[in-house]
N, C-alpha and C positions, 0 to 999 in steps of 0.2 A: 548808273545802271548796274544791277548785280543779278546773280543767278541763284539767290537763296531759295526762292520759291521753287524753281525748276529742280534744284538738287534735293530739296526737302520732299517734293512730290515723287521724284525718281526713287528716293529711299523709302517710299510708302510711309511717310511721317506726316502727322498733322502739325499745325502750329503749336499745339499744346505739347506734343511729343518732343518737338525740337526745343521748346521753351524749357521743358524739364531737363533735357540734356545740357542746356546752356545756362541753367540756373537763373532763368529770368521769367517774365510773363509772356503769355501768348500775344498780348498787345505789343510788347517790345518786338517780338518776331514780326508781327504784322507791319509795324513801323519800319523795321529793317527792310522788309520785302518791298514796301511801297516807297522806300527812300525818304520817309518823313523823319527818320532818325539816322544820323550818320554812324557808320561803323568805325569803331576805334580799332587800333592795331591788335589789341589782345583778342577782341571778338573775331576779327578777320582770321587770326591764327587759329582760334578754337574751331571756327567753322571749317577752315581748310583741313584741320586734323580730323574733324568729324566726317567730312565728306570725301576725304582723300584726294583733294585737288590743290592746285596752286592758287595763290592769291590773285594772280593775273586772270586765271580762269573765273574765279568767283566774282571778280570785279569787271568781267567782260573785256579784258584787255588781251585775251588770248582765246583761241578756239579749241585749244588742247587742254584737257583737265590735268595732265601731268607734264612735267618738264621733260623734254626729250633730250637727255644727256647720255651719251655713251659711257661705258665704263672707263674708257681711255680718257675722255674729256673730264669725267668726274675726278679721276686720279690727277690730271693736270691741275684742275682747280684746287684740289686739296693741297697739292704741293705748293702752288702759288701762295695760298693763304697761310701755309705753315712757314714760308720763307721769311727771312728778315727784310727790313726796308731796302737794303742795298740790293739784294737779289731780286726783289720785286721791281725795283727801279731799272735794273738791267733788262728784265723781261719787257717792261712797259716801253722802254726806249727802243728796244729791238723791234717790237711789234708796231710801233707808231706808224711807219709807212704803209702798213697793211690794213689800216682802219677801213671799215666797210664803205664809208662815204667817199673814200678815195681822196679826201682833202686833208692830209696831215696838218695839224694845227701846231702852234708853238706850245710846247709842253713844259711843265716844270717837274722836277724830280725831287722827292723828299728823301734825304739821306741823314738819318740820325738827327732829325730836327732842323737841318739846314736845307735851304732851297737854292737851286741854281737854275738859270735859264737854259733850256735845252735847244735842240735843233728844230728848224722848220723845214718843210719839204721832205724829200726822201734822202736821209743822210747816208753817206757811204761808210764803209768799215772804218776808215781813218777818223771820220768825224765822230763815230760812235766810240771808238777807243779813246779819243781825246776827251769827250764828255765824261766817259767813265773814269778816266784818270783824274779829272777834276773832282769828281765825287769822292774818289778814294783819298785824294790829298786833303779834302775838306773834312773827311770823317776820321782821319788819323790824329 
């Protein structure tokens, strides 16, 4: 299921209008709308850019057309993605006990191409320090 027709009509566009913007035919748009043709990732990206929505919204996986991320959360995400493997591993390990499902799983930590088994359950500070020292010694 997708929202292409809904978004197109909301933008007061015909299938031909959308086809012109997408560099395809009206028949292609019709097939996308009726799901007789699968959307490829590039088409999903182009439609999301055109309609100003997320792919989850376009594909009916979310009821919100935009991602609701605060400036603070966006800054944290940017910092996480900019960090090296070891820094991300520390964050992942630290946050493991707080997963939404409440069931921490056995995790593995990637550190400069090496993997080590990590903790299960809710680790205490000493267990976290020990695991991080293992990572440090393996990466040196």
